[in-house]
C-alpha positions in Angstrom: -0.5 36.8 -17.9 0.0 39.4 -15.4 0.2 43.0 -16.7 3.6 43.7 -15.0 5.3 41.3 -17.5 6.1 43.6 -20.5 5.4 42.1 -23.8 8.7 43.3 -25.3 10.8 41.9 -22.5 8.9 38.6 -22.6 9.6 38.3 -26.4 13.2 39.0 -25.9 13.5 36.4 -23.2 11.5 33.8 -25.2 13.8 34.5 -28.2 16.8 33.8 -26.2 15.4 30.7 -24.6 14.2 29.3 -28.0 17.7 30.0 -29.6 19.3 28.1 -26.9 16.9 25.3 -27.0 17.3 25.1 -30.8 21.1 25.0 -30.5 20.7 22.0 -28.2 18.4 20.3 -30.6 20.9 20.8 -33.5 23.7 19.5 -31.4 21.6 16.4 -30.4 20.8 15.7 -34.1 24.3 16.4 -35.5 25.1 12.6 -35.1 21.8 10.9 -35.6 23.2 7.4 -36.0 25.0 7.7 -32.5 21.9 9.0 -31.0 19.8 6.2 -32.4 22.4 3.7 -31.3 22.4 5.1 -27.7 18.5 5.2 -27.5 18.6 7.5 -24.5 15.2 6.8 -23.3 15.3 3.0 -23.8 15.4 0.8 -20.6 18.6 -1.0 -19.9 19.1 -4.3 -21.6 20.3 -5.9 -18.3 18.9 -3.8 -15.4 20.5 -4.2 -12.0 17.5 -3.1 -10.0 14.5 -5.4 -9.3 10.9 -4.8 -10.5 9.0 -3.9 -7.4 6.0 -5.7 -8.7 3.3 -3.1 -8.0 -0.2 -4.4 -8.4 -3.1 -2.0 -8.6 -6.0 -2.2 -6.1 -8.9 -0.2 -7.7 -10.2 0.4 -4.2 -7.1 2.2 -3.1 -5.6 3.9 -6.2 -6.0 7.3 -7.7 -4.9 9.0 -10.9 -2.9 12.2 -10.1 -2.1 14.6 -12.9 0.2 17.5 -12.3 -0.1 20.9 -14.1 -2.3 19.9 -17.0 -2.3 23.6 -18.2 -1.9 25.5 -21.4 1.4 27.0 -20.3 3.0 23.6 -20.1 1.2 21.5 -22.8 0.0 23.8 -25.6 1.9 25.4 -28.5 0.1 28.5 -27.3 1.8 28.2 -23.8 4.5 30.3 -22.4 7.0 27.4 -22.1 6.5 25.7 -25.4 9.9 26.7 -26.9 11.5 24.6 -24.2 9.0 21.8 -23.5 7.3 21.5 -26.9 9.7 18.9 -28.3 9.3 16.6 -25.4 5.6 17.1 -25.0 5.3 16.1 -28.7 7.7 13.2 -28.9 6.0 11.4 -25.9 2.5 12.1 -27.2 1.7 13.6 -23.8 -1.6 15.3 -24.4 -3.4 12.2 -26.2 -2.0 9.9 -23.7 -3.3 12.1 -20.8 -6.7 12.1 -22.5 -6.6 8.3 -22.6 -5.6 8.2 -19.0 -8.4 10.5 -17.9 -10.8 8.3 -19.9 -9.6 5.1 -18.3 -9.7 6.4 -14.8 -13.2 7.7 -15.1 -14.4 4.5 -16.7 -12.8 2.5 -13.9 -14.3 4.8 -11.3 -11.1 5.6 -9.4 -10.5 9.1 -7.9 -8.9 11.6 -10.2 -6.9 14.5 -8.6 -5.3 17.6 -10.1 -2.4 19.4 -8.6 -2.3 22.7 -10.5 0.3 25.4 -10.6 -0.9 29.1 -10.1 1.0 32.3 -9.4 -0.6 35.3 -8.1 0.7 39.0 -8.1 2.1 38.5 -4.5 4.2 35.6 -5.6 6.1 37.9 -7.9 7.4 39.8 -4.9 9.3 37.0 -3.5 12.8 38.1 -2.1 14.7 35.2 -3.4 14.1 32.4 -6.0 15.7 29.5 -7.7 16.6 29.4 -11.4 13.4 27.8 -12.5 11.3 30.2 -10.4 13.0 33.2 -12.1 12.3 31.4 -15.5 8.7 30.8 -14.8 8.1 34.3 -13.5 9.8 36.0 -16.4 7.5 34.1 -18.8 4.5 34.8 -16.7 3.7 31.1 -16.5 0.6 30.1 -14.7 -0.2 33.7 -13.8 -3.6 34.6 -12.4 -4.8 38.0 -11.3 -5.5 36.9 -7.7 -6.6 34.0 -5.6 -10.2 35.2 -5.3 -11.0 36.0 -8.8 -11.3 34.3 -12.2 -11.0 37.5 -14.2 -8.9 36.8 -17.2 -8.5 33.1 -16.4 -10.5 31.7 -19.3 -8.1 31.0 -22.2 -5.0 32.1 -20.2 -1.8 30.0 -19.8 -3.1 29.0 -16.4 -6.2 27.4 -17.6 -6.6 23.6 -18.1 -6.0 22.3 -21.6 -9.3 22.1 -23.5 -8.9 18.5 -24.2 -8.9 17.8 -20.5 -11.7 20.0 -19.3 -14.5 17.5 -19.8 -12.8 15.2 -17.4 -11.7 17.8 -14.9 -14.8 19.8 -14.8 -17.3 16.8 -14.4 -18.0 17.7 -10.7 -16.2 14.6 -9.5 -12.5 15.4 -10.1 -10.5 16.8 -7.1 -8.9 20.0 -8.0 -6.5 20.9 -5.3 -5.0 24.2 -4.2 -2.0 25.1 -6.1 1.5 23.9 -5.4 4.0 26.7 -5.6 7.4 25.3 -6.3 7.6 21.7 -7.3 6.2 19.3 -4.6 2.8 19.0 -3.0 3.8 20.2 0.5 2.1 23.5 0.1 -1.2 22.3 -1.2 -4.1 19.9 0.0 -3.4 17.1 -2.4 -2.2 14.5 0.3 -5.1 15.5 2.5 -7.6 15.0 -0.3 -6.1 11.5 -1.2 -6.0 10.3 2.4 -9.6 11.4 2.7 -10.4 9.0 -0.2 -8.4 6.2 1.6 -6.0 6.3 -1.3 -2.4 4.8 -0.8 -1.6 3.9 -4.4 -1.0 6.7 -7.1 -0.7 6.6 -10.9 1.3 9.8 -11.5 1.4 11.8 -14.7 1.8 15.4 -15.9 4.5 18.1 -16.0 7.4 18.7 -15.7 9.2 15.3 -15.4 12.2 16.3 -13.4 10.6 19.1 -11.5 7.0 18.8 -10.2 6.5 15.2 -11.3 9.7 14.0 -9.6 9.1 16.2 -6.5 5.5 14.8 -6.0 6.9 11.3 -6.4 9.6 11.8 -3.7 7.0 13.3 -1.3 4.5 10.6 -1.8 7.2 7.9 -1.3 8.3 9.6 1.9 4.6 9.6 3.2 4.1 5.9 2.5 2.2 6.0 -0.9 3.0 3.3 -3.6 3.5 5.2 -6.8 3.7 4.3 -10.5 4.8 7.0 -12.9 3.3 6.9 -16.4 6.5 7.3 -18.5 4.8 8.5 -21.8 2.4 10.8 -19.9 5.2 13.1 -18.6 7.5 15.4 -20.4 10.3 17.9 -19.6 12.2 20.9 -20.8 15.3 20.6 -23.1 17.9 23.2 -22.4 21.6 23.6 -22.6 21.6 22.6 -19.0 20.1 19.1 -19.9 17.2 17.0 -20.9 14.7 17.2 -18.1 12.9 14.0 -19.3 16.0 11.9 -19.4 17.1 13.2 -15.9 13.8 12.3 -14.4 13.5 8.9 -16.2 16.8 7.7 -14.5 15.5 8.6 -11.2 12.0 7.1 -11.8 13.9 3.7 -12.6 15.7 4.1 -9.2 12.8 5.0 -6.8 9.3 4.6 -8.4 7.2 1.5 -7.4 6.2 1.2 -11.1 7.2 2.8 -14.4 4.5 2.1 -16.9 3.3 3.2 -20.3 -0.2 4.6 -20.8 -1.1 1.2 -22.5 0.0 -0.7 -19.4 -1.9 1.6 -17.1 -5.1 1.2 -19.1 -4.7 -2.6 -19.1 -4.2 -2.6 -15.4 -7.2 -0.5 -14.8 -9.2 -2.8 -17.0 -8.0 -5.8 -14.7 -6.2 -7.3 -17.5 -2.9 -7.4 -15.7 
């Protein structure tokens, strides 16, 4: 984390966030029977929208994983008080390991769209709510774009479980995206250079970077399937980020699959 974020201030901020998230969780579990009956993440019994029928072509598809970093996916990460419940309930990290394994086994390209903030990013003259939130927590902070000093073991580093797949000399590690979508990094260029026009999309956070990447890919003519149990989101008094994204995924993604379904498709069983 950057040194300009004081430990005391960060602890106070985290305490407040954790308390708000806990209050939301208590409210959500106050009527467990009603919650179970509503099954908020379950697909509708009688959907109105058609299944687009996306079929993978292993010559044209890539796995894209967004922000597979400690600050988003580890209990040691800066955002765990607000994302930890969702990361855990969707079995995110083990599912991503399975996706990495399946993608490598099938030989399709794998691309990472990471999130890094450098000291100059903390001098922005205006910000949105989540930008302020991330900067206060010191999420994804690095000491500079030309140095790895302090990077190892920091919140900006990749999860240890993923490093064997990401650091194999074959995975495409793109330049960082700065807000939510891939417009500011080289992800689309790298995919086009591999003749990719189908994407299996996973990572964090569901209603922020994942949804923003999805929308940009669709506008650029890609066919995109989101892996519903390989994404997760924040839970705050403002709302459940995963649920928010899930609704929009149903409306606009070409596919909304589980990890098991993706692996089966990569194995040419579907």
